[in-house]
C-alpha positions in Angstrom: 0.0 -0.1 0.0 1.5 3.3 -0.9 2.4 5.6 1.9 4.6 8.6 2.6 5.6 7.3 5.9 8.9 5.4 6.6 8.7 1.6 6.4 10.6 -0.7 8.6 11.8 -4.4 7.9 11.7 -6.8 10.8 13.5 -10.0 10.6 11.9 -12.9 12.6 14.7 -13.6 14.9 14.2 -16.0 17.8 13.4 -13.2 20.3 10.9 -11.6 17.7 9.4 -15.0 17.1 9.0 -15.6 20.7 7.3 -12.1 21.2 5.0 -12.8 18.3 4.0 -16.3 19.7 3.3 -14.8 23.0 1.3 -12.1 21.4 -0.6 -14.5 19.3 -1.6 -16.3 22.5 -2.9 -13.0 23.9 -4.6 -12.0 20.7 -5.5 -15.4 18.9 -7.6 -13.4 16.3 -4.4 -11.9 14.9 -2.3 -15.1 14.9 -2.6 -15.3 11.0 -2.1 -11.5 10.5 1.6 -11.0 11.4 1.7 -7.2 10.5 -1.4 -6.4 12.7 0.1 -8.6 15.4 3.4 -6.5 15.4 1.4 -3.3 15.4 -0.5 -4.5 18.4 2.7 -5.7 20.1 4.5 -2.4 19.5 1.5 -0.6 20.8 1.3 -2.6 24.0 5.0 -2.4 24.5 4.9 1.5 24.1 2.0 1.6 26.6 4.0 -0.5 29.0 7.0 1.8 28.7 4.9 4.9 29.3 3.2 3.4 32.3 6.7 2.4 33.7 8.1 5.8 33.3 4.9 7.4 34.9 5.3 4.9 37.8 9.0 5.8 38.2 8.2 9.6 38.1 5.3 9.1 40.6 7.7 7.1 43.1 10.2 9.8 42.8 7.6 12.5 43.6 6.2 10.5 46.4 9.5 10.1 48.1 11.0 13.4 47.4 12.3 14.9 50.6 11.8 11.8 52.6 15.4 12.0 53.9 15.2 15.7 54.8 16.4 16.1 58.4 17.9 12.6 58.5 21.5 14.1 58.9 22.4 17.2 60.7 23.5 20.4 59.2 27.2 19.8 59.6 27.0 16.0 59.0 29.2 16.0 55.8 31.8 18.2 57.2 32.1 16.0 60.3 32.2 13.0 58.3 35.1 14.3 56.2 37.0 15.2 59.4 37.3 11.5 60.1 39.0 10.8 56.8 42.7 10.5 56.8 44.5 13.5 55.1 
């Protein structure tokens, strides 16, 4: 089908084959349509990456400042005084 968009070629290596087999188990209606199966697999991978990134950002935001006050004002300077010169 004509398109102005870039095209990509994917060789069905062992890892790609395994991913497609797993995806075909999840979406059996796409088992005989590898192009659509790959599109779905890519979309799900993208969603998972976004959710993972969102979860990491939320974890950082939730724990930001959690250690505030755990060390005294001069803790680092006092610690360095213990180091040999």
